[in-house]
C-alpha positions as CSV (number, residue, x, y, z in Angstrom):
1,M,0.0,0.0,0.0
2,E,2.9,2.4,0.8
3,K,4.2,2.1,-2.7
4,K,0.8,3.2,-4.1
5,L,0.7,6.1,-1.6
6,D,4.1,7.2,-2.5
7,G,3.0,7.2,-6.2
8,I,0.0,9.3,-5.3
9,K,2.2,11.8,-3.4
10,S,4.5,12.1,-6.4
11,R,1.5,12.6,-8.7
12,L,0.1,15.3,-6.5
13,H,3.4,17.2,-6.6
14,D,3.4,16.9,-10.5
15,L,-0.1,18.2,-10.6
16,E,0.7,21.2,-8.5
17,L,3.6,22.0,-10.8
18,E,1.5,21.7,-13.9
19,M,-1.4,23.8,-12.4
20,S,1.1,26.6,-11.7
21,S,2.4,26.7,-15.2
22,P,1.3,29.7,-17.4
23,G,0.0,27.6,-20.2
24,V,-2.6,25.8,-18.1
25,A,-4.2,29.0,-16.9
26,T,-5.6,29.7,-20.3
27,D,-6.8,26.2,-20.9
28,Q,-10.0,26.0,-18.9
29,K,-10.8,22.4,-19.8
30,R,-7.4,21.2,-18.8
31,L,-7.4,23.3,-15.6
32,R,-10.8,21.8,-14.6
33,A,-9.4,18.3,-15.1
34,L,-6.3,19.0,-13.0
35,N,-8.4,20.6,-10.2
36,T,-10.7,17.6,-10.1
37,E,-7.7,15.2,-9.9
38,H,-6.1,17.4,-7.3
39,A,-9.2,17.4,-5.2
40,Q,-9.3,13.6,-5.3
41,L,-5.6,13.1,-4.4
42,A,-5.0,15.9,-1.8
43,P,-7.0,14.3,1.0
44,I,-5.3,10.9,0.5
45,V,-1.8,12.6,0.7
46,Q,-2.9,14.5,3.8
47,K,-4.1,11.3,5.5
48,Y,-0.9,9.6,4.5
49,G,1.1,12.4,6.1
50,E,-0.9,11.9,9.3
51,M,-0.1,8.2,9.3
52,T,3.6,8.7,8.6
53,K,3.8,11.1,11.5
54,A,1.9,8.8,13.8
55,R,4.3,5.9,12.8
56,G,7.3,8.1,13.6
57,D,5.9,9.1,17.0
58,L,5.2,5.4,17.7
59,E,8.8,4.3,16.8
60,E,10.2,7.1,19.0
61,A,8.0,6.1,21.9
62,R,9.1,2.5,21.5
63,E,12.8,3.5,21.6
64,L,12.3,5.6,24.7
65,I,10.5,2.9,26.7
66,K,13.5,0.6,26.2
67,T,15.8,2.9,28.2
68,E,13.4,4.5,30.6
69,R,14.0,3.6,34.2
70,D,11.3,5.5,36.0
71,P,8.2,3.3,36.5
72,E,5.7,6.2,36.2
73,M,7.2,7.4,33.0
74,K,7.4,3.8,31.7
75,E,3.6,3.5,32.4
76,M,2.9,6.8,30.6
77,L,5.0,5.7,27.5
78,A,3.2,2.3,27.4
79,A,-0.2,4.1,27.4
80,E,1.1,6.5,24.6
81,I,2.3,3.5,22.6
82,S,-1.1,1.8,22.9
83,Q,-2.8,5.0,21.7
84,L,-0.4,5.5,18.8
85,E,-0.8,1.9,17.7
86,E,-4.6,2.4,17.6
87,K,-4.2,5.6,15.7
88,V,-1.9,4.0,13.1
89,T,-4.3,1.1,12.6
90,S,-7.2,3.5,12.2
91,L,-5.4,5.8,9.7
92,R,-4.4,2.7,7.7
93,G,-8.0,1.6,7.5
94,M,-9.1,5.1,6.4
95,L,-6.4,5.1,3.7
96,L,-7.5,1.7,2.4
97,I,-11.0,2.9,2.0
98,M,-9.8,6.1,0.3
99,L,-7.7,4.0,-2.1
100,L,-10.6,1.9,-3.3
101,P,-11.2,2.2,-7.1
102,K,-13.9,4.8,-7.8
103,D,-16.7,3.7,-10.0
104,P,-16.9,6.2,-12.9
105,N,-20.7,6.0,-12.8
106,S,-20.9,6.8,-9.0
107,G,-23.4,9.6,-8.3
108,K,-25.3,9.2,-11.5
109,D,-29.1,8.9,-12.1
110,I,-30.1,5.6,-13.6
111,L,-32.5,3.9,-15.9
112,M,-34.0,0.6,-14.8
113,E,-35.2,-1.9,-17.4
114,I,-37.3,-4.8,-16.2
115,R,-38.2,-7.6,-18.7
116,A,-40.2,-10.7,-18.3
117,G,-38.1,-13.8,-19.1
118,T,-39.0,-17.5,-19.0
119,G,-42.4,-18.2,-17.5
120,G,-44.8,-16.4,-19.8
121,E,-47.6,-14.5,-18.0
122,E,-46.3,-15.5,-14.6
123,A,-42.9,-13.9,-15.4
124,A,-44.8,-10.7,-16.5
125,L,-46.7,-10.6,-13.2
126,F,-43.4,-10.9,-11.3
127,A,-41.9,-8.1,-13.4
128,A,-44.8,-5.9,-12.1
129,D,-43.9,-7.1,-8.6
130,L,-40.3,-6.1,-9.0
131,M,-41.3,-2.7,-10.5
132,R,-43.4,-2.0,-7.4
133,M,-40.6,-3.2,-5.1
134,Y,-38.1,-0.8,-6.6
135,T,-40.4,2.2,-6.8
136,R,-41.5,1.6,-3.2
137,Y,-37.8,1.5,-2.2
138,C,-37.3,4.8,-4.1
139,D,-40.3,6.3,-2.3
140,I,-38.8,5.3,1.1
141,R,-35.5,7.0,0.1
142,G,-37.2,10.0,-1.2
143,W,-35.9,9.5,-4.8
144,R,-37.8,10.7,-7.8
145,V,-39.1,8.1,-10.3
146,E,-40.2,8.8,-13.8
147,F,-41.8,6.2,-16.0
148,I,-40.5,6.1,-19.6
149,E,-42.0,3.1,-21.4
150,A,-44.2,0.1,-20.5
151,N,-45.5,-2.9,-22.4
152,P,-48.3,-4.2,-20.1
153,T,-50.2,-7.5,-20.4
154,E,-53.9,-8.1,-20.1
155,I,-53.9,-9.3,-16.5
156,G,-51.7,-6.7,-14.9
157,G,-48.1,-7.8,-15.7
158,Y,-45.4,-6.2,-17.8
159,K,-43.5,-7.7,-20.7
160,E,-41.2,-4.8,-20.3
161,I,-41.1,-1.6,-18.2
162,I,-38.5,1.2,-18.2
163,F,-38.3,4.0,-15.6
164,S,-35.6,6.5,-14.4
165,V,-34.5,7.2,-10.9
166,R,-33.1,10.6,-10.1
167,S,-30.8,10.7,-7.1
168,G,-27.1,11.0,-6.5
169,E,-27.3,7.8,-4.5
170,A,-29.3,5.8,-7.1
171,Y,-26.5,4.1,-9.0
172,D,-24.4,3.3,-6.0
173,S,-27.3,1.6,-4.3
174,L,-29.2,-0.1,-7.2
175,K,-26.3,-1.1,-9.4
176,F,-26.3,-4.5,-7.7
177,E,-29.8,-5.3,-9.1
178,S,-28.6,-6.0,-12.6
179,G,-29.1,-9.7,-13.5
180,T,-31.7,-12.4,-13.5
181,H,-34.2,-12.6,-10.7
182,R,-35.9,-15.9,-10.2
183,V,-39.3,-16.5,-8.6
184,Q,-40.7,-19.7,-7.2
185,R,-44.4,-19.7,-6.4
186,I,-47.8,-21.1,-7.3
187,P,-49.3,-19.0,-10.2
188,T,-52.9,-17.8,-9.9
189,T,-53.6,-19.6,-13.1
190,E,-52.3,-22.9,-11.8
191,A,-55.2,-25.2,-10.9
192,G,-53.1,-28.1,-9.6
193,G,-51.3,-26.0,-7.0
194,R,-47.8,-26.7,-8.4
195,I,-44.9,-24.4,-7.8
196,H,-43.6,-22.8,-11.0
197,T,-40.2,-21.2,-11.5
198,S,-40.1,-18.0,-13.7
199,A,-37.4,-15.4,-14.4
200,V,-37.2,-11.7,-14.9
201,T,-34.2,-9.7,-16.0
202,V,-33.2,-6.4,-14.6
203,A,-30.8,-3.9,-16.1
204,V,-29.5,-0.8,-14.2
205,L,-28.1,1.7,-16.6
206,P,-26.3,4.9,-15.5
207,E,-27.8,7.8,-17.4
208,A,-25.3,9.3,-19.9
209,E,-24.7,13.0,-20.3
210,E,-25.1,14.4,-23.8
211,D,-21.4,15.1,-24.1
212,E,-20.6,11.6,-22.7
213,I,-22.2,9.8,-25.6
214,V,-22.4,11.8,-28.7
215,I,-25.0,10.5,-31.2
216,N,-24.7,11.5,-34.9
217,P,-28.2,12.4,-36.1
218,D,-27.4,10.8,-39.4
219,D,-27.0,7.5,-37.6
220,L,-30.6,7.5,-36.5
221,R,-33.8,6.4,-38.2
222,I,-36.8,7.9,-36.4
223,D,-40.3,6.6,-37.1
224,V,-43.5,8.0,-35.6
225,Y,-46.8,6.2,-35.2
226,R,-50.0,6.3,-33.3
227,S,-49.7,5.0,-29.7
228,S,-52.0,2.3,-28.5
229,G,-52.8,0.5,-25.2
230,H,-54.3,-2.7,-24.1
231,G,-55.9,-4.7,-26.9
232,G,-54.8,-2.1,-29.4
233,Q,-57.3,0.6,-28.5
234,S,-56.1,4.1,-29.4
235,V,-54.5,6.1,-26.6
236,N,-53.8,9.1,-28.7
237,T,-55.3,10.3,-32.0
238,T,-52.0,11.8,-33.2
239,D,-48.7,10.2,-34.3
240,S,-47.0,10.8,-30.9
241,A,-45.3,7.4,-30.4
242,V,-41.6,7.3,-31.4
243,R,-39.3,4.5,-32.5
244,I,-35.6,5.3,-32.8
245,T,-33.2,2.9,-34.6
246,H,-29.5,3.5,-34.0
247,I,-28.2,2.2,-37.4
248,P,-24.6,1.4,-36.5
249,S,-25.5,-0.7,-33.4
250,G,-28.9,-1.9,-34.5
251,M,-30.4,-0.8,-31.2
252,V,-34.1,0.1,-31.3
253,V,-35.9,2.2,-28.6
254,T,-39.6,3.0,-28.5
255,C,-41.5,5.4,-26.4
256,Q,-45.2,6.2,-26.3
257,D,-45.7,7.2,-22.7
258,E,-46.2,10.9,-23.4
259,K,-48.8,12.5,-25.6
260,S,-46.2,14.8,-27.0
261,Q,-44.0,13.4,-29.9
262,L,-41.1,15.7,-28.7
263,K,-41.2,14.4,-25.2
264,N,-41.3,10.8,-26.4
265,K,-38.3,11.4,-28.6
266,A,-36.4,13.0,-25.7
267,K,-37.1,10.0,-23.5
268,A,-36.2,7.5,-26.2
269,L,-32.9,9.3,-26.7
270,R,-32.1,9.1,-23.0
271,V,-32.7,5.3,-23.1
272,L,-30.5,5.0,-26.2
273,R,-27.6,7.0,-24.7
274,A,-27.8,4.9,-21.5
275,R,-27.7,1.6,-23.5
276,L,-24.8,2.9,-25.7
277,L,-22.9,3.9,-22.5
278,E,-23.5,0.5,-21.0
279,R,-22.2,-1.2,-24.2
280,S,-19.1,1.0,-24.3
281,T,-18.4,0.4,-20.6
282,M,-18.8,-3.4,-20.9
283,E,-16.5,-3.5,-24.0
284,R,-13.9,-1.5,-22.1
285,M,-14.1,-3.8,-19.1
286,E,-13.7,-6.8,-21.3
287,K,-10.5,-5.3,-22.8
288,E,-8.9,-3.9,-19.7
289,T,-9.6,-6.3,-16.8
290,K,-11.9,-8.8,-15.2
291,L,-11.3,-7.5,-11.7
292,R,-14.7,-5.8,-11.5
293,R,-16.4,-9.1,-12.1
294,S,-16.2,-9.7,-8.4
295,Q,-18.5,-11.7,-6.2
296,V,-21.1,-9.0,-6.4
297,G,-21.5,-9.9,-10.1
298,S,-20.6,-8.6,-13.5
299,G,-23.9,-6.9,-14.3
300,D,-24.5,-9.4,-16.9
301,R,-28.3,-9.7,-17.3
302,S,-28.0,-13.5,-17.9
303,E,-26.5,-14.0,-14.5
304,R,-28.9,-15.4,-11.9
305,I,-28.5,-13.2,-8.8
306,R,-31.5,-13.7,-6.6
307,T,-34.3,-16.2,-5.9
308,Y,-37.7,-15.2,-4.4
309,N,-39.3,-18.3,-2.9
310,F,-43.0,-17.6,-1.9
311,P,-43.9,-20.8,-0.2
312,Q,-41.0,-20.4,2.3
313,S,-41.2,-16.5,2.3
314,R,-37.5,-16.7,1.5
315,V,-35.2,-14.4,-0.5
316,T,-31.7,-15.6,-1.4
317,D,-29.0,-13.5,-3.0
318,H,-26.7,-16.1,-4.6
319,R,-23.7,-13.8,-5.0
320,I,-23.0,-13.4,-1.3
321,G,-25.0,-16.4,0.1
322,L,-27.4,-14.2,2.0
323,T,-30.8,-15.7,2.8
324,L,-33.6,-13.7,4.5
325,Y,-37.1,-15.0,5.5
326,S,-38.8,-11.7,5.0
327,L,-40.2,-11.8,1.5
328,D,-43.2,-9.7,2.2
329,R,-41.2,-6.8,3.6
330,I,-38.7,-7.0,0.8
331,L,-41.4,-6.8,-1.9
332,E,-42.7,-3.7,-0.1
333,G,-39.4,-2.0,-0.8
334,E,-37.4,-2.8,2.3
335,L,-34.3,-3.7,0.3
336,Q,-31.7,-1.8,2.4
337,E,-30.5,-4.9,4.3
338,I,-29.7,-6.7,1.1
339,I,-28.1,-3.6,-0.5
340,D,-26.0,-2.9,2.6
341,A,-24.7,-6.5,2.6
342,L,-23.8,-6.3,-1.1
343,K,-22.0,-2.9,-0.5
344,R,-20.0,-4.4,2.4
345,D,-19.0,-7.4,0.2
346,E,-17.9,-5.1,-2.6
347,V,-15.8,-3.0,-0.2
348,A,-14.2,-6.2,1.3
349,H,-13.1,-7.4,-2.2
350,L,-11.9,-4.0,-3.3
351,V,-9.9,-3.6,0.0
352,G,-8.3,-7.0,-0.7
353,S,-7.3,-5.9,-4.2
354,V,-5.7,-2.6,-2.8
355,E,-3.8,-4.5,0.0
356,G,-2.6,-7.0,-2.6
């Protein structure tokens, strides 16, 4: 760890030299980038300085106690050594946390996409249950939810539903939800009382800023059509629904939630940017490293992450081996215990990588 800290200290010195150079003062974009990096590194270097001083004081006290003859002074030095040992341990722990790799998407708003998988109508009904679970969790936290697109079924389920969550904490808390959620229960349509297993996929996409993902208008094919609801009845008498096809990637996004064609187009573009950002991020991760595919999961939507067993009122998160017998409360949005456990597991793995 000390080698990494020495490297950060050296980098901070280089930053300060560059920031004071005349050429940087006229380059606002470069100056902002340098200031941002400086603000990230300066607290680490300051804490490193505190730990270095505490270690020096500790070594000095240990040398003094070796030659001290006075019993009272020896006792005082022993107490000081104990305090300094605790201080060094505490500062080292703080530095380990500060050195953890920062997720570039931390602090972002998100889009959540929930899709029914295997299980037909039962999967669609569970997609509706998950949508309610997440929106209830957001309500509890005081986060703003905005529905973007939905494809409902006749009996109250969803083949697909997309909504945004606006909060600086949204991504850091809900990023763990990406993956396959499995449900085991007796469907209302099952006359024989047999337990069925169905699956729903969840994707958590950080919202992309416009300058983060630049979309060439020439790469888009935009179709408008009349929106419709259950059974095909008309919801709007104008061509307000929008379908956007991103020609280079083949991605297709539709939105008909708003009565305004412009609003639907804006929402569809938000979804498209988020999907393109996700694809770009995953491609970069594949090329650079597999370290982020830790026990908390890769974010791959095909990965089974959790099982909801209704007969036993049991919820199991397979990534960390956590089982809770409180299904009803969890489906009412009380997800914090699971999210906190996943966060602790992520930190433990990241600390291990920093120490290594």
